[in-house]
C-alpha positions as CSV (number, residue, x, y, z in Angstrom):
1,X,53.0,-171.6,4.4
2,X,53.9,-173.5,7.4
3,X,56.2,-170.6,8.5
4,X,53.9,-167.5,8.1
5,X,51.2,-170.1,10.1
6,X,54.3,-169.5,13.1
7,X,54.9,-166.3,12.2
8,X,51.0,-165.2,12.8
9,X,50.8,-167.3,16.0
10,X,54.2,-165.9,17.8
11,X,52.8,-162.4,16.5
12,X,49.8,-163.2,18.5
13,X,50.9,-164.4,21.3
14,X,53.6,-161.0,21.6
15,X,50.5,-159.4,20.8
16,X,49.3,-160.8,24.1
17,X,51.9,-161.0,25.8
18,X,52.3,-157.3,25.6
19,X,48.7,-156.8,27.8
20,X,50.3,-158.3,30.9
21,X,53.5,-156.5,30.7
22,X,55.2,-156.3,34.0
23,X,55.7,-152.6,35.1
24,X,59.1,-150.9,35.0
25,X,60.3,-149.8,38.8
26,X,60.5,-145.9,38.3
27,X,64.1,-145.1,39.3
28,X,67.5,-144.8,38.1
29,X,70.9,-144.6,39.1
30,X,72.2,-141.2,38.3
31,X,76.0,-141.2,39.6
32,X,75.5,-141.4,43.5
33,X,72.2,-141.4,43.6
34,X,68.5,-142.7,43.2
35,X,66.6,-140.6,41.2
36,X,62.7,-140.9,39.7
37,X,61.6,-140.6,36.2
38,X,62.1,-137.1,36.1
39,X,65.6,-137.1,37.9
40,X,64.0,-135.9,41.0
41,X,66.2,-137.2,44.1
42,X,65.3,-140.2,45.9
43,X,65.4,-140.3,49.4
44,X,65.3,-142.7,53.2
45,X,64.2,-142.4,56.2
46,X,66.2,-143.8,59.1
47,X,63.2,-144.5,61.3
48,X,61.8,-146.7,58.8
49,X,62.1,-150.6,59.8
50,X,63.1,-152.7,56.7
51,X,59.8,-152.9,54.8
52,X,57.7,-150.9,56.0
53,X,57.0,-147.0,56.3
54,X,56.7,-144.9,59.5
55,X,56.2,-141.4,57.6
56,X,53.0,-140.8,57.5
57,X,50.7,-137.2,58.3
58,X,52.6,-134.1,58.1
59,X,55.7,-136.5,57.5
60,X,53.9,-138.2,53.8
61,X,53.0,-134.3,52.4
62,X,56.6,-133.5,53.2
63,X,57.9,-136.3,51.9
64,X,55.7,-138.2,49.0
65,X,56.8,-141.8,48.8
66,X,57.4,-142.8,45.9
67,X,53.7,-144.5,44.9
68,X,53.8,-147.3,43.1
69,X,50.9,-149.3,40.8
70,X,48.7,-151.4,41.3
71,X,50.2,-154.0,38.8
72,X,53.6,-153.0,39.9
73,X,56.3,-156.0,41.1
74,X,59.2,-156.4,42.8
75,X,62.7,-156.6,40.4
76,X,65.6,-157.4,41.9
77,X,66.9,-155.3,45.0
78,X,63.9,-153.1,44.3
79,X,60.4,-154.3,46.2
80,X,56.5,-152.6,46.5
81,X,55.6,-152.5,50.2
82,X,51.6,-151.2,51.9
83,X,51.1,-148.4,53.2
84,X,49.2,-148.4,56.4
85,X,46.7,-146.0,54.3
86,X,46.4,-148.7,51.8
87,X,49.0,-147.0,49.3
88,X,51.8,-149.0,47.6
89,X,54.8,-147.5,47.5
90,X,58.7,-148.8,46.0
91,X,61.6,-150.0,48.5
92,X,65.4,-150.4,47.5
93,X,67.0,-152.8,49.5
94,X,64.2,-152.7,52.3
95,X,63.8,-148.9,52.7
96,X,60.9,-147.2,51.3
97,X,61.7,-144.5,48.9
98,X,60.5,-140.8,48.8
99,X,60.8,-137.7,47.5
100,X,61.3,-134.4,49.3
101,X,58.9,-131.3,48.1
102,X,61.2,-128.8,49.2
103,X,64.0,-130.1,45.7
104,X,62.9,-127.7,43.0
105,X,64.8,-129.1,40.3
106,X,66.5,-132.5,38.9
107,X,69.6,-133.0,40.9
108,X,68.9,-131.2,44.3
109,X,69.3,-132.7,47.2
110,X,68.1,-130.8,50.3
111,X,66.8,-133.3,51.5
112,X,69.9,-134.8,53.0
113,X,70.8,-135.1,56.2
114,X,67.2,-133.6,57.4
115,X,67.0,-133.7,60.9
116,X,70.1,-136.0,60.9
117,X,67.5,-138.9,59.6
118,X,66.4,-138.7,56.1
119,X,69.4,-139.7,53.7
120,X,69.6,-139.6,49.8
121,X,69.3,-143.3,48.5
122,X,72.1,-144.4,46.8
123,X,72.6,-147.6,44.9
């Protein structure tokens, strides 16, 4: 009887924890680069100061920031930064992460080296 009560209490606590679960970082190491959940290549921008995005307006339209949910929390080398427009964005080792609108398929890396300031994000 005592064991059943303990198991029931444990199950109740675990159920409650599911509501408080921390969101997972939406980035995967794929070979020598970082990709989003769809397998699309992620990039960094050389002009970004550590922990801040300098890519705004048309830049952010061409290079969409890797969005972070409102409940996203830092994990390991990954952090969440707040952009000037108030949106949240994932960063890796202090560098904000972006997608490139001209990449069409998972694994494309057509943004690497654009204007000599965009780089494939590497683990």
